[in-house]
KOLNU-851670 format. One record per residue (C-alpha): z, x, y. Coordinates in steps of 0.25 Angstrom, whole numbers, padded with zeros to 4 digits, always signed. Example, Ala and Ser with C-alpha at 12.3 -4.5 7.8 and 13.67 -1.06 7.14 Angstrom:
BEGIN
+0031+0049-0018+0029+0055-0004
//
This chain:
BEGIN
-0120+0119-0377-0113+0109-0367-0106+0114-0355-0094+0106-0348-0093+0106-0333-0078+0104-0331-0073+0099-0317-0060+0103-0312-0051+0099-0300-0044+0109-0291-0030+0106-0297-0034+0098-0309-0044+0098-0321-0052+0087-0325-0049+0090-0339-0036+0082-0337-0044+0070-0342-0036+0057-0337-0044+0047-0345-0031+0039-0346-0034+0034-0332-0021+0037-0325-0026+0051-0321-0040+0048-0318-0047+0060-0312-0055+0057-0299-0064+0068-0295-0063+0066-0280-0059+0076-0269-0056+0087-0278-0062+0101-0278-0070+0103-0291-0072+0116-0299-0083+0117-0308-0080+0125-0321-0090+0128-0332-0084+0127-0345-0092+0131-0357-0090+0124-0370-0098+0123-0383-0101+0109-0385-0112+0110-0395-0122+0121-0400-0135+0121-0406-0141+0134-0410-0155+0129-0409-0154+0124-0395-0159+0133-0383-0150+0131-0371-0151+0138-0357-0137+0144-0354-0129+0138-0343-0128+0147-0330-0116+0143-0321-0119+0140-0307-0134+0139-0309-0143+0128-0304-0149+0119-0314-0158+0106-0314-0151+0094-0319-0158+0089-0331-0150+0077-0334-0135+0072-0334-0130+0064-0346-0118+0055-0343-0109+0054-0355-0096+0047-0358-0091+0032-0359-0095+0026-0345-0100+0013-0341-0109+0018-0330-0124+0020-0330-0126+0035-0333-0137+0037-0322-0128+0030-0312-0117+0041-0314-0127+0052-0313-0133+0047-0300-0119+0045-0294-0116+0059-0298-0127+0064-0290-0135+0071-0301-0150+0069-0303-0159+0074-0314-0167+0086-0309-0157+0090-0298-0153+0105-0296-0138+0107-0299-0129+0119-0300-0120+0119-0312-0109+0120-0310-0111+0116-0295-0109+0106-0284-0118+0095-0291-0109+0093-0303-0097+0094-0294-0102+0083-0285-0107+0074-0296-0092+0075-0302-0086+0071-0289-0096+0059-0287-0093+0054-0301-0078+0056-0299-0077+0048-0286-0081+0036-0293-0068+0036-0300-0074+0030-0313-0073+0042-0322-0061+0050-0327-0069+0062-0333-0082+0068-0327-0088+0080-0335-0101+0087-0334-0107+0094-0346-0119+0103-0347-0128+0098-0358-0140+0107-0358-0147+0117-0349-0162+0119-0351-0167+0130-0342-0163+0126-0328-0160+0111-0332-0146+0107-0335-0142+0094-0342-0128+0089-0339-0118+0078-0346-0109+0070-0337-0097+0065-0345-0089+0054-0339-0076+0047-0343-0076+0033-0336-0063+0028-0331-0059+0014-0338-0059+0001-0331-0049-0009-0329-0048-0021-0340-0035-0027-0336-0023-0025-0326-0009-0030-0328+0003-0029-0319+0017-0029-0325+0030-0031-0318+0026-0042-0309+0025-0057-0310+0012-0063-0315+0008-0068-0302+0011-0056-0294+0005-0047-0304-0008-0055-0304-0008-0055-0288-0006-0040-0289-0017-0037-0298-0027-0044-0289-0022-0036-0277-0024-0022-0284-0037-0027-0289-0037-0022-0303-0049-0029-0308-0055-0028-0322-0066-0017-0322-0060-0008-0312-0060+0007-0315-0046+0012-0318-0044+0026-0311-0032+0033-0305-0035+0028-0291-0034+0013-0296-0021+0016-0303-0015+0023-0291-0020+0013-0281-0015+0001-0289-0001+0007-0291+0000+0010-0276-0005-0003-0272+0005-0011-0280+0017-0002-0276+0013-0002-0261+0012-0017-0262+0026-0019-0267+0032-0008-0258+0027-0017-0246+0035-0028-0252+0048-0020-0253+0047-0015-0267+0048+0000-0264+0052+0004-0279+0039-0003-0285+0033+0005-0296+0020+0003-0303+0015+0009-0316+0000+0008-0320-0004+0010-0335-0018+0010-0339-0021+0006-0353-0034+0008-0361-0040-0006-0365-0043-0004-0380-0050-0017-0380-0062-0013-0371-0070-0001-0367-0065+0008-0356-0055-0001-0350-0040-0001-0347-0029-0010-0344-0020-0007-0332-0005-0011-0333+0003-0010-0320+0018-0011-0321+0024-0014-0307+0039-0013-0305+0042-0018-0291+0057-0014-0291+0066-0020-0281+0062-0024-0267+0068-0014-0257+0076-0022-0247+0083-0017-0234+0098-0017-0234+0101-0012-0220+0094-0009-0207+0103-0001-0198+0099+0001-0184+0104+0012-0174+0102+0015-0160+0099+0001-0155+0105-0005-0143+0094-0014-0137+0093-0022-0150+0103-0026-0160+0101-0022-0175+0097-0036-0178+0086-0037-0168+0080-0024-0173+0081-0028-0187+0074-0041-0183+0062-0033-0177+0060-0027-0191+0052-0038-0196+0048-0032-0209+0061-0025-0214+0073-0034-0216+0087-0032-0221+0089-0039-0235+0100-0050-0235+0103-0062-0244+0095-0074-0239+0084-0067-0232+0071-0073-0236+0062-0075-0223+0060-0060-0222+0063-0052-0235+0069-0038-0234+0060-0027-0239+0057-0013-0235+0042-0009-0233+0040+0004-0226+0028+0000-0217+0035-0013-0213+0047-0005-0210+0040+0004-0201+0034-0008-0194+0048-0013-0191+0052+0000-0185+0040-0002-0175+0045-0016-0173+0059-0011-0169+0052-0002-0158+0043-0013-0153+0056-0022-0151+0061-0011-0142+0048-0009-0135+0048-0024-0132+0061-0022-0124+0057-0010-0117+0062+0001-0126+0049+0009-0127+0055+0022-0132+0063+0015-0143+0061+0023-0156+0066+0023-0170+0072+0037-0172+0077+0036-0186+0075+0026-0197+0078+0027-0212+0076+0019-0225+0086+0022-0236+0086+0016-0250+0100+0010-0253+0101+0012-0268+0113+0004-0270+0107-0008-0263+0093-0005-0267+0089-0008-0253+0085+0000-0240+0094+0004-0228+0086+0006-0215+0091+0014-0203+0084+0014-0190+0089+0021-0177+0083+0017-0164+0082+0024-0151+0079+0013-0140+0076+0022-0128+0076+0015-0114+0071+0002-0109+0057+0003-0101+0050-0006-0092+0035-0008-0088+0030-0001-0076+0016-0001-0070+0005-0006-0079-0009-0002-0075-0022-0006-0081-0033+0005-0082-0048+0003-0086-0048-0012-0084-0061-0018-0077-0062-0031-0084-0048-0037-0081-0040-0034-0069-0026-0028-0069-0020-0041-0065-0027-0048-0077-0023-0038-0087-0008-0038-0081-0008-0053-0083-0012-0051-0098-0002-0039-0100+0009-0048-0095+0018-0035-0092+0022-0031-0078+0030-0020-0072+0045-0020-0074+0044-0028-0087+0052-0022-0099+0043-0013-0107+0038-0020-0119+0029-0011-0127+0026-0022-0138+0022-0032-0127+0013-0022-0120+0005-0019-0132+0004-0034-0135-0001-0037-0121-0011-0026-0123-0015-0029-0138-0007-0039-0146-0010-0035-0161-0002-0046-0166-0009-0057-0159-0024-0056-0159-0025-0068-0149-0015-0062-0139-0017-0062-0124-0017-0047-0122-0026-0037-0115-0034-0033-0127-0038-0047-0130-0041-0049-0116-0052-0039-0117-0056-0041-0131-0058-0056-0129-0067-0053-0117-0077-0044-0125-0070-0030-0123-0068-0027-0138-0068-0012-0136-0057-0013-0125-0044-0004-0127-0031-0007-0119-0021+0004-0120-0007+0004-0113-0002+0018-0109+0011+0022-0103+0008+0031-0091+0022+0032-0085+0036+0031-0089+0047+0032-0077+0061+0029-0081+0060+0016-0088+0047+0011-0083+0033+0013-0090+0020+0012-0083+0008+0008-0091-0007+0009-0090-0016-0001-0098-0028+0007-0101-0040-0002-0104-0054+0003-0110-0062-0010-0109-0074-0005-0116-0087-0013-0116-0089-0028-0119-0091-0031-0134-0100-0042-0139-0102-0048-0153-0115-0044-0159-0116-0049-0174-0107-0059-0179-0107-0062-0194-0099-0069-0205-0097-0066-0219-0090-0072-0231-0095-0087-0228-0100-0090-0242-0100-0105-0240-0099-0108-0226-0112-0107-0218-0113-0097-0207-0115-0107-0196-0101-0113-0199-0095-0100-0196-0104-0095-0185-0101-0107-0176-0086-0104-0176-0088-0090-0172-0083-0086-0158-0089-0073-0159-0104-0074-0156-0115-0063-0155-0117-0058-0141-0103-0063-0137-0093-0055-0130-0082-0050-0139-0070-0058-0140-0058-0056-0148-0053-0070-0146-0067-0075-0151-0065-0067-0163-0051-0072-0166-0056-0086-0163-0067-0085-0173-0058-0081-0184-0050-0093-0181-0062-0102-0180-0067-0097-0194-0053-0099-0200-0052-0113-0195-0065-0117-0202-0057-0117-0215-0068-0111-0223-0063-0097-0223-0051-0089-0226-0045-0088-0212-0036-0076-0216-0049-0068-0221-0058-0070-0208-0061-0056-0205-0070-0052-0193-0076-0038-0194-0081-0030-0182-0094-0023-0185-0103-0014-0178-0093-0013-0166-0101-0005-0155-0093-0002-0143-0106+0005-0136-0114-0008-0138-0102-0017-0136-0105-0025-0149-0099-0029-0162-0102-0037-0174-0092-0047-0181-0092-0050-0195-0083-0062-0200-0078-0060-0214-0074-0073-0220-0069-0078-0234-0073-0092-0237-0063-0101-0243-0063-0115-0250-0064-0125-0239-0065-0138-0247-0053-0145-0252-0049-0155-0262-0038-0165-0262-0034-0171-0275-0020-0177-0276-0012-0189-0282+0002-0194-0281+0010-0206-0279+0012-0212-0265+0014-0226-0259+0017-0232-0272+0005-0227-0281-0003-0215-0285-0012-0209-0274-0024-0200-0277-0032-0192-0267-0045-0185-0268-0050-0177-0256-0061-0168-0254-0063-0159-0242-0075-0151-0239-0072-0142-0227-0085-0134-0227-0095-0145-0230-0110-0145-0227-0117-0159-0224-0130-0153-0222-0131-0148-0236-0126-0161-0242-0140-0164-0248-0143-0150-0253-0140-0148-0267-0138-0133-0267-0127-0134-0256-0117-0141-0266-0108-0130-0270-0101-0139-0273-0103-0146-0260-0112-0142-0248-0103-0133-0240-0104-0123-0228-0106-0131-0215-0091-0132-0211-0091-0148-0212-0079-0155-0217-0080-0167-0227-0069-0173-0234-0067-0185-0244-0054-0191-0248-0051-0202-0258-0037-0207-0260-0032-0219-0268-0021-0226-0276-0019-0239-0282-0017-0246-0268-0026-0238-0258-0039-0230-0257-0044-0221-0246-0058-0214-0244-0061-0205-0233-0073-0196-0229-0072-0186-0218-0083-0176-0212-0083-0167-0201-0093-0157-0195-0087-0146-0186-0099-0143-0178-0107-0156-0175-0121-0151-0173-0118-0137-0177-0118-0132-0162-0104-0135-0156-0090-0137-0162-0090-0152-0162-0084-0158-0175-0089-0171-0180-0080-0178-0190-0081-0192-0197-0072-0199-0207-0073-0212-0215-0062-0218-0224-0058-0230-0231-0045-0234-0237-0040-0247-0244-0026-0250-0247-0021-0262-0256-0008-0269-0254+0002-0263-0264+0017-0264-0268+0022-0250-0268+0034-0255-0277+0026-0262-0288+0013-0254-0285+0005-0267-0286-0008-0267-0278-0014-0279-0272-0029-0276-0270-0032-0289-0264-0024-0284-0252-0029-0272-0245-0030-0264-0232-0043-0256-0229-0046-0246-0219-0059-0240-0215-0060-0228-0205-0071-0221-0199-0070-0209-0188-0080-0200-0181-0075-0188-0173-0080-0176-0164-0072-0164-0160-0077-0154-0150-0072-0140-0148-0070-0138-0133-0071-0126-0124-0061-0129-0113-0049-0127-0112-0053-0118-0124-0061-0120-0137-0049-0122-0145-0049-0137-0140-0056-0148-0148-0059-0162-0142-0060-0172-0153-0064-0187-0153-0065-0197-0164-0068-0212-0166-0062-0219-0178-0062-0233-0183-0053-0239-0194-0055-0253-0200-0042-0259-0206-0044-0271-0215-0032-0278-0221-0034-0288-0232-0021-0296-0235-0013-0283-0233+0001-0287-0228+0010-0275-0229+0017-0275-0216+0009-0263-0211+0001-0273-0202+0005-0287-0198-0008-0293-0203-0012-0292-0218-0027-0297-0215-0036-0292-0205-0042-0279-0199-0040-0269-0189-0049-0259-0182-0046-0246-0176-0057-0239-0167-0051-0227-0160-0055-0215-0153-0048-0201-0154-0049-0190-0145-0041-0177-0146-0040-0163-0140-0035-0152-0149-0034-0137-0148-0032-0128-0160-0031-0113-0160-0023-0111-0173-0027-0098-0180-0032-0093-0188-0030-0099-0202-0030-0115-0201-0021-0115-0213-0010-0106-0207-0012-0104-0192-0004-0093-0186-0006-0095-0172-0012-0106-0162-0010-0120-0160-0016-0134-0161-0014-0145-0150-0020-0159-0151-0020-0171-0143-0027-0184-0147-0029-0198-0143-0034-0210-0152-0036-0223-0146-0043-0236-0148-0051-0244-0138-0041-0252-0129-0045-0266-0134-0035-0273-0126-0042-0270-0113-0055-0277-0119-0048-0289-0125-0038-0296-0116-0029-0301-0127-0014-0304-0125-0008-0300-0138+0006-0306-0134-0001-0320-0133-0007-0319-0147+0007-0324-0152+0005-0337-0145-0009-0340-0150-0010-0350-0161-0020-0341-0169-0009-0330-0170+0002-0339-0175+0008-0338-0189+0003-0349-0198+0007-0352-0212-0004-0346-0222+0003-0349-0235+0009-0335-0237+0021-0335-0228+0036-0337-0233+0040-0350-0226+0052-0359-0225+0051-0374-0225+0045-0380-0213+0054-0387-0204+0047-0399-0198+0050-0412-0191+0051-0419-0205+0059-0409-0212+0054-0398-0222+0040-0397-0225+0030-0387-0230+0023-0377-0221+0008-0379-0221-0003-0368-0220-0007-0366-0206+0007-0370-0200+0012-0361-0189+0024-0353-0193+0037-0348-0186+0045-0337-0192+0059-0341-0196+0064-0328-0203+0060-0317-0213+0065-0314-0227+0063-0303-0237+0052-0312-0243+0044-0315-0230+0045-0323-0217+0050-0337-0216+0043-0347-0207+0043-0361-0202+0032-0370-0198+0030-0376-0184+0021-0387-0179+0007-0383-0175+0009-0386-0161+0020-0376-0160+0012-0364-0165+0017-0357-0152+0030-0356-0159+0024-0350-0172+0026-0336-0176+0015-0326-0172+0006-0321-0183+0008-0306-0181-0003-0303-0191-0014-0310-0183-0009-0304-0170-0009-0290-0175-0023-0293-0181-0027-0296-0167-0020-0284-0161-0025-0274-0171-0039-0279-0174-0043-0267-0166-0033-0256-0165-0029-0252-0151-0021-0240-0149-0020-0225-0144-0014-0213-0151-0011-0200-0145-0007-0188-0153-0002-0174-0148-0001-0161-0157+0003-0147-0155+0003-0137-0166+0007-0122-0164+0006-0110-0173+0014-0097-0170+0014-0084-0178+0028-0079-0179+0026-0067-0187+0017-0060-0197+0002-0059-0198-0008-0070-0199-0008-0069-0215+0008-0069-0215+0011-0076-0202+0024-0084-0200+0019-0095-0191+0027-0106-0183+0020-0119-0182+0025-0129-0172+0019-0143-0171+0021-0155-0161+0015-0169-0163+0015-0182-0155+0008-0195-0158+0008-0209-0150+0001-0222-0153+0000-0232-0142-0006-0245-0138-0015-0249-0127-0009-0263-0127+0006-0265-0129+0003-0280-0133-0005-0275-0145+0005-0264-0148+0004-0252-0156-0005-0253-0168+0000-0252-0182-0010-0242-0185-0012-0227-0181+0004-0225-0181+0012-0212-0184+0020-0210-0197+0029-0198-0197+0036-0191-0208+0033-0184-0221+0022-0175-0225+0011-0181-0215+0002-0185-0226-0004-0199-0228-0009-0204-0242-0016-0215-0234-0016-0221-0220-0020-0235-0218-0017-0237-0204-0021-0224-0196-0007-0219-0197-0004-0205-0194+0006-0198-0204+0014-0187-0197+0021-0176-0205+0036-0174-0203+0042-0167-0215+0056-0170-0220+0054-0185-0220+0047-0195-0229+0032-0199-0225+0031-0208-0214+0046-0210-0213+0048-0206-0199+0040-0218-0193+0042-0233-0193+0036-0240-0204+0024-0244-0195+0023-0230-0190+0026-0224-0176+0018-0224-0164+0023-0211-0159+0028-0198-0165+0031-0184-0162+0033-0172-0172+0037-0158-0170+0036-0147-0181+0038-0132-0183+0033-0124-0195+0036-0110-0199+0025-0105-0208+0023-0093-0217+0011-0090-0226+0012-0086-0240-0003-0084-0242-0015-0087-0233-0025-0083-0244-0038-0090-0245-0035-0096-0259-0022-0103-0253-0014-0102-0240+0001-0104-0242+0012-0105-0232+0026-0109-0231+0033-0116-0219+0046-0121-0214+0046-0133-0204+0054-0142-0195+0048-0155-0191+0053-0166-0181+0046-0179-0177+0048-0194-0175+0039-0207-0174+0042-0219-0165+0037-0233-0165+0034-0233-0150+0036-0225-0137+0049-0232-0133+0056-0226-0146+0050-0212-0144+0060-0201-0143+0054-0187-0145+0068-0181-0148+0071-0191-0160+0065-0183-0171+0066-0182-0186+0067-0168-0190+0065-0160-0203+0063-0146-0208+0058-0139-0221+0048-0130-0227+0035-0131-0234+0023-0124-0241+0008-0125-0238-0003-0121-0247-0018-0122-0243-0029-0120-0253-0043-0122-0249-0046-0132-0260-0034-0141-0258-0030-0140-0244-0016-0139-0239-0004-0142-0249+0010-0141-0246+0025-0145-0247+0036-0147-0237+0051-0149-0239+0056-0155-0226+0071-0159-0223+0072-0171-0214+0084-0169-0205+0084-0184-0199+0085-0197-0205+0073-0207-0207+0072-0218-0197+0082-0229-0201+0091-0219-0210+0103-0210-0207+0102-0199-0216+0093-0187-0214+0080-0187-0223+0082-0174-0230+0072-0166-0238+0057-0171-0240+0046-0165-0248+0032-0166-0242+0019-0162-0249+0008-0158-0240-0007-0160-0243-0017-0157-0233-0007-0157-0221-0011-0150-0208-0008-0135-0208
//
């Protein structure tokens, strides 16, 4: 005979078997009643069984697990807390506890205990289980394919997940809450679970989503306001806006939580103007069925205007009252401003703010507490006490880093501003987050410092930096037409390279990585030019101090080509070989955001019958040995791709040795010397010689004097040898002498600011402002400004190749290099403003949109310079940064002014951005 122990809930009976999943029974937090139900299962007349005595104590002989389950039987018995040989009361607490434990797993729909057999005082039980099915496939209907795929990832409906009532309810609530936050208040979700007949105990989940219409706001009616107009109060409600045609910058939607925040914002606006007692005495949100929108009514009681009275500090021993008053910035008689008071105590919106809390926390007082308390109100004046509990000094104890799978520990630890044994500093913690983010090896949005083992008694705490590694190497592979032919580019950048492991076979995965070094190789070529370059940098030379060493070598070769016919003459070429070495050292004064950089570079220019008009000589060489020194300060944070605060300033000077001081050469007199006079070499276009005996032919070596110029060339006449002083000067030879060694100096200034306008760091609206100035000068006016190193303004700011050390300056809305003279400018200035907003800043891709205004101009010399004469433009663009490919983007710019030499405004231009500065 087999007896069944049936388990009942207080208000429900487990006999309501819900094996169709939608009503799965969880045996949790219910009062169980054990009832013994006798049923005849089988009867053997020859078997001798001991009769069951209810409530008696037995020795558990064994538990047999039956039913279709995928779990090990012994594992189930162990988890139930039952052991062979233990004493149990049937029915009793042991059976009840076992059922509760199994029920808490949420893996079974039915849990039944049977009495199989009783022999003397030994009882044998059977545990019958019905296992909940697992998910085979999930599908969402009612949404676009891409949205459905994204939503499936968010709800985490992965194959093999146990399908129970909790999963169904959680999924439904998540989806509906998600869309309600976006204003879809009538969203409905229905989830169907269908048995999968093609597999075992598996099911398919079909989720039907009906978003309905987005609930917008029709009206916001304000009552009781006298201090502020209705418009200003509505403006303070940054999350809840009235819908009207054309609104795109802030969509109208109603989200309850955001609406409540807006009500607080209204009161904060009053507090900023002294109305401490302002309150909202009534607000209503009514559904307008006719318009399918909401009508909002808000009634305000403004109260009276208050002023600050006496402000006293209590409990401060580290800082004087005078010092704290200076930081607070509020004095007796000022209009009461509760928002300002709280910001000066502790600014929640700006972690770097100059407030009293940061003053203490940046100097080791992690456990400090500052609390402003109103102590007296007389008429319209409020007295305050700023009560301070300084607490003990705190010190960093253990500092650890997790998540760096590729980057070696020392690369990260050398950037940390939080050291074991060092006094706690909030500023050092924030600076560390910035420094790690600036490395470019980790997702800056995912850097998470966790406080651990915080012990106020000992005054210590541990910090664990949680990092998410991202791809740091990039590949550039592109092709296109430019300059009259096809141009192909292959670039490889390894931004976390390891030179010390270059000869270790095991380190190639696929390349030796992890030491924070940067190496890049770039190859570019077409039918008429090739360029090869290799650069390397070590950010911590010697490994002990932040001294960056960098070097680069490049070689380019260009052949003379006809852009119209695309013919290339490989017998005529222009070669450039460049080499540079640089050091950049992080300074400690005025602060450690400053970097002093120095570099020595050398370029060798070799022209072989290369007459293009770029230089006055087609055969010859030039050499450029220069020294560059720069001072910069960069505190942009925290994401280098999308900074939301901080700035970057730089000033640099690049100059060659002043050769004129060493060689006393009068370059004006070169024109009078015979060796620099123009002689016939058989190539010039000539007229007949006018001689004493009439017309005759000009002979090689004769001195020439320019008569006139034609579209086919220059026309000369020959003069007698003894009159060579009248001959035309050979400009090519003179310039070859002038520019054999380049002599110049170049000064550049740049300022770049980032200001967060609104939002969090992940969704911050940021204003970027930029100003640049560049000047190229000469030590010797007789030598003049060199034809190298010039500024070319206009366009996307990208250069396919630069033969002569030129600098390409971006100014959108105009064609490339169109705002400088054909030989480039010696001075330029540029101003720019960008309003940026991120679409996503995830590790896989960072995407943001921008709107810009640009203005700038280039001039040939200082005499023509006018900072108020500018070419202006405006437009919008998109940037996409992917770790494997770097920055990509597109800008649409409208030029409001005419190009030099033209009369009509330039109009719209499209610019493609590849690898541009952020």
